[in-house]
C-alpha positions in Angstrom: 0.0 0.0 0.0 1.2 3.5 -0.7 2.0 5.8 2.1 -0.7 8.1 0.6 -3.4 5.7 1.4 -5.4 6.8 4.5 -7.4 4.2 6.2 -7.0 0.4 6.3 -8.1 -2.7 4.4 -10.5 -5.2 6.1 -9.4 -8.7 6.1 -11.1 -11.7 4.5 -14.4 -10.2 3.4 -15.9 -9.6 -0.1 -14.1 -8.2 -3.1 -11.5 -5.5 -3.3 -13.4 -2.6 -4.8 -11.7 0.4 -6.2 -13.8 3.6 -6.5 -12.4 6.3 -8.8 -13.9 9.6 -7.8 -14.3 11.3 -4.4 -17.4 13.4 -5.1 -20.8 12.9 -3.7 -21.6 9.9 -5.8 -18.2 8.3 -5.5 -18.3 8.6 -1.7 -21.8 7.3 -1.4 -21.0 4.3 -3.6 -17.9 3.7 -1.5 -20.1 3.5 1.5 -22.6 1.2 -0.2 -19.8 -1.2 -1.2 -18.6 -1.1 2.4 -22.0 -2.0 3.7 -22.0 -4.9 1.1 -19.0 -6.3 2.7 -16.2 -5.3 0.4 -12.8 -4.0 0.9 -13.0 -0.4 -0.4 -10.4 1.9 -1.7 -11.4 5.4 -2.9 -9.3 7.5 -5.3 -9.6 11.2 -5.2 -7.4 13.7 -6.9 -7.8 16.3 -4.2 -5.8 15.6 -1.1 -8.1 17.6 1.1 -10.9 15.3 0.2 -8.7 12.3 1.0 -7.9 13.7 4.4 -11.5 14.7 5.1 -12.8 11.1 4.4 -10.1 9.8 6.7 -11.6 12.0 9.5 -15.1 10.5 8.7 -16.6 13.2 6.5 -16.7 14.8 3.0 -17.9 18.3 3.7 -17.4 19.6 0.2 -19.6 17.0 -1.4 -21.7 15.3 1.3 -22.0 17.8 4.2 -23.6 16.5 7.3 -23.2 12.8 6.5 -21.0 10.7 8.7 -18.6 8.4 6.7 -18.1 5.1 8.4 -14.5 3.9 9.0 -13.1 1.4 6.6 -12.8 3.2 3.4 -9.2 3.6 2.4 -8.9 6.9 0.6 -5.8 7.8 -1.5 -4.7 10.4 -4.0 -2.4 7.6 -5.6 -4.2 6.0 -8.6 -1.9 2.9 -8.5 -2.5 2.3 -4.8 -6.2 2.6 -5.2 -6.2 0.0 -8.1 -3.7 -2.4 -6.7 -5.2 -5.8 -6.6 -8.8 -4.6 -7.2 -11.3 -7.2 -8.2 -13.8 -4.6 -9.5 -13.4 -0.9 -10.3 -16.2 1.7 -10.1 -15.6 4.6 -12.4 -17.4 7.6 -10.7 -15.9 10.5 -12.7 -17.8 12.9 -14.9 -18.5 11.6 -18.3 -16.5 14.2 -20.1 -13.4 13.4 -18.1 -13.7 9.6 -18.3 -11.3 9.1 -21.2 -8.5 11.1 -19.4 -9.1 9.2 -16.1 -8.9 5.9 -17.9 -5.7 7.0 -19.6 -4.1 7.6 -16.2 -5.6 4.4 -14.8 -4.7 2.1 -17.8 -1.5 0.7 -16.5 -2.9 0.0 -13.0 -6.3 -1.7 -13.6 -5.8 -5.4 -13.0 -6.5 -7.4 -16.2 -10.0 -8.8 -16.3 -11.4 -6.8 -13.5 -14.8 -5.4 -14.4 -15.0 -1.7 -15.0 -18.4 -0.5 -13.8 -19.5 3.0 -15.2 -21.3 5.0 -12.5 -21.5 8.4 -14.4 -24.0 9.2 -17.0 -23.5 10.9 -20.3 -22.3 10.9 -23.9 -18.8 12.1 -24.9 -19.2 15.6 -26.3 -16.4 15.5 -28.9 -16.9 12.0 -30.3 -20.6 11.2 -29.6 -19.3 7.9 -28.0 -21.2 6.2 -25.3 -19.1 5.6 -22.2 -18.9 1.9 -22.7 -17.2 2.5 -26.0 -14.6 4.6 -24.4 -13.8 1.8 -21.8 -13.7 -0.8 -24.7 -11.1 1.4 -26.4 -9.1 2.3 -23.3 -9.3 -1.0 -21.4 -9.9 -3.8 -24.0 -9.0 -6.4 -21.5 -11.6 -5.4 -18.9 -15.3 -6.3 -19.2 -17.6 -3.2 -18.9 -20.7 -2.7 -17.0 -22.9 0.2 -15.8 -24.7 1.0 -12.6 -27.7 3.4 -13.0 -31.2 4.1 -11.7 -33.1 6.6 -9.6 -30.7 7.4 -6.7 -29.5 10.5 -5.1 -26.0 10.4 -3.4 -27.2 11.6 -0.1 -29.9 8.9 0.1 -27.5 6.1 -0.8 -24.8 7.5 1.6 -27.4 7.7 4.4 -28.5 4.0 3.8 -32.0 4.9 2.6 -33.8 2.3 0.6 -32.8 2.5 -3.1 -33.1 0.4 -6.2 -30.8 0.5 -9.1 -29.8 -1.7 -12.1 -26.4 -3.1 -13.0 -26.0 -3.8 -16.7 -23.4 -5.7 -18.8 -23.5 -7.3 -22.2 -22.9 -10.6 -20.5 -26.0 -11.4 -18.4 -24.0 -13.7 -16.0 -21.6 -10.8 -15.2 -24.5 -8.3 -14.7 -26.1 -10.8 -12.3 -22.9 -11.5 -10.3 -22.2 -7.8 -10.0 -25.8 -7.1 -8.9 -25.5 -9.8 -6.3 -22.2 -8.5 -4.9 -23.3 -4.9 -4.8 -26.7 -5.5 -3.1 -26.9 -4.9 0.6 -29.5 -3.9 3.2 -31.5 -0.9 1.7 -29.6 -1.1 -1.8 -31.3 -3.5 -4.2 -29.6 -4.2 -7.5 -31.4 -5.7 -10.5 -29.4 -7.0 -13.3 -29.7 -6.4 -17.0 -28.0 -7.5 -20.2 -29.0 -4.3 -22.1 -26.0 -2.2 -21.4 -26.7 0.2 -24.2 -30.3 0.8 -23.1 -29.1 1.6 -19.5 -26.5 4.0 -20.8 -29.0 5.8 -23.1 -31.5 6.2 -20.3 -29.0 7.5 -17.8 -27.5 10.0 -20.3 -30.6 11.5 -21.8 -32.6 11.9 -18.6 -30.2 14.6 -17.6 -31.1 16.6 -20.6 -34.9 16.4 -19.8 -34.2 17.2 -16.1 -32.7 20.5 -17.4 -35.9 21.1 -19.4 -38.1 20.2 -16.4 -36.1 22.6 -14.2 -36.4 25.4 -16.8 -40.1 25.0 -17.1 -40.5 25.1 -13.3 -38.1 28.1 -13.0 -39.9 30.0 -15.7 -43.2 29.5 -13.7 -44.9 27.7 -16.7 -46.9 25.4 -14.4 -47.2 21.8 -13.3 -49.2 20.9 -16.4 -46.4 22.1 -18.7 -43.8 20.2 -16.6 -45.7 17.0 -16.8 -46.3 17.3 -20.6 -42.6 18.0 -21.0 -41.4 14.9 -19.0 -43.9 12.7 -20.8 -43.0 13.9 -24.2 -39.4 13.8 -23.2 -39.7 10.1 -22.5 -41.1 9.6 -26.0 -37.8 11.1 -27.4 -35.8 8.9 -25.1 -37.6 5.8 -26.5 -36.9 7.0 -30.0 -33.2 7.4 -29.5 -32.9 4.4 -27.5 -34.6 2.3 -30.3 -32.1 3.8 -32.8 -29.2 2.5 -30.6 -30.9 -0.9 -30.2 -32.1 -0.4 -26.6 -34.9 -2.7 -25.3 -38.2 -1.0 -24.7 -38.4 -2.7 -21.4 -35.1 -1.2 -20.3 -36.3 2.2 -21.0 -39.5 1.6 -19.0 -37.4 0.5 -16.1 -35.2 1.9 -13.3 -32.5 3.4 -15.5 -35.0 5.0 -17.9 -38.4 6.0 -16.7 -37.4 5.6 -13.1 -34.4 7.9 -13.2 -36.3 10.4 -15.4 -39.1 10.8 -12.9 -36.6 11.3 -10.0 -34.3 13.8 -11.7 -37.2 15.7 -13.3 -38.9 16.4 -9.9 -36.3 17.5 -7.3 -33.8 20.2 -6.9 -31.5 17.6 -5.4 -30.8 16.8 -9.0 -27.9 18.9 -10.3 -29.5 18.9 -13.8 -32.9 20.0 -12.5 -31.2 22.7 -10.3 -29.3 23.9 -13.3 -32.5 24.2 -15.4 -34.3 25.8 -12.4 -31.6 28.6 -12.3 -31.8 28.9 -16.0 -35.6 29.4 -16.0 -35.4 32.0 -13.2 -32.7 33.9 -15.0 -30.1 33.4 -12.3 -26.3 33.3 -12.8 -25.2 29.8 -13.9 -21.5 30.2 -13.2 -20.4 28.2 -10.2 -23.3 25.8 -10.2 -22.4 22.2 -9.5 -21.6 20.1 -12.6 -24.7 19.2 -14.6 -23.8 16.4 -17.1 -26.9 17.2 -19.1 -25.3 20.5 -20.4 -22.6 18.8 -22.6 -24.9 15.9 -23.3 -27.6 18.1 -24.7 -25.6 19.4 -27.6 -24.2 16.0 -28.7 -27.6 14.4 -28.2 -29.2 16.9 -30.5 -26.5 16.4 -33.1 -27.0 12.6 -33.0 -30.7 13.0 -33.4 -30.3 15.3 -36.3 -27.7 13.0 -38.0 -30.0 10.0 -37.6 -33.1 11.9 -38.5 -34.7 11.1 -35.1 -37.4 13.6 -34.1 -36.3 15.1 -30.8 -37.7 18.6 -30.5 -37.3 18.9 -26.7 -33.6 17.8 -26.8 -32.9 20.2 -29.6 -34.7 23.0 -27.8 -32.6 22.5 -24.7 -29.4 22.5 -26.7 -30.5 25.7 -28.5 -31.3 27.4 -25.1 -27.9 26.4 -23.6 -26.2 27.7 -26.7 -28.1 31.0 -26.3 -29.8 30.7 -29.7 -33.3 30.9 -28.4 -35.0 31.9 -25.1 -37.1 29.6 -23.0 -40.2 31.5 -24.2 -39.2 31.1 -27.8 -38.5 27.4 -27.3 -41.9 26.8 -25.6 -43.7 28.6 -28.4 -42.0 26.6 -31.0 -42.8 23.3 -29.2 -46.5 24.3 -28.7 -47.0 25.3 -32.4 -45.4 22.2 -34.0 -47.8 20.4 -36.4 -50.4 18.2 -34.6 -50.1 14.4 -34.6 -51.4 11.3 -32.9 -49.9 10.9 -29.4 -48.7 7.3 -30.2 -46.8 8.3 -33.3 -43.3 7.1 -32.3 
């Protein structure tokens, strides 16, 4: 173990799980893995975060939540990954490629890499699983997603998520190993569907927040979320996602949660946008970079996605929220079930 590792490994229980990312979600998942009986190492670039976790807190990202002892926090990537049986990548989608480049020489061959961030790479349009396949071809890729706030998971409140991998047996094993009291993990072999649902719901959460912030009413918000789900299904189908996946935890479930609470960073960003408040300094909202690339993908594939396109245009400063709403409300009429 490196001298930079703070904390200690438990002996003889569970897997060795490396968590890459010391933010709110990374810390929450580290606690969840600890409760599931695993030996947890958490990598954070920020040495102050490492020191704080060693003291039993992460006030920058999870204020007021006590962190149980047993998580070995470190700012040394090699130490965090040494001997890991499984790696949870809990870094923002747009920085995943850089983090994997740094981790490449330290991730044990064959250890599953579980994606715990949600998004589409802005520059390439690649799904995150494709980045892993390119960066770590010797490691199977999976994803953990679903309606879950970091504070709820960190506090041990009842939460259900889905763990997906192309190999159903791997997904089932990961789901079984991650499940613990108050964290129920379902498995899925539809990795692409889980990724699409997780990425696009962030864009619709921004839209929901903007509608709320602009005072357009609960009816408008409900319509936007419902029609947003139609767009999610269209794009998911184009990528080969299974309809039942999009109706599940990682699709509709996550959409409902993030479009209804200011605990969601994306909803909070949209809320500030709708209220005309300054956006600088707000917590990272993955839906911001995802909106532009999702709109581009929809246009290139000729997928009708007016809400996604409107969010991208608003974020680019091309239209106001009022102009976007007017454009959406005056589109040609059609049957509701025209997918």
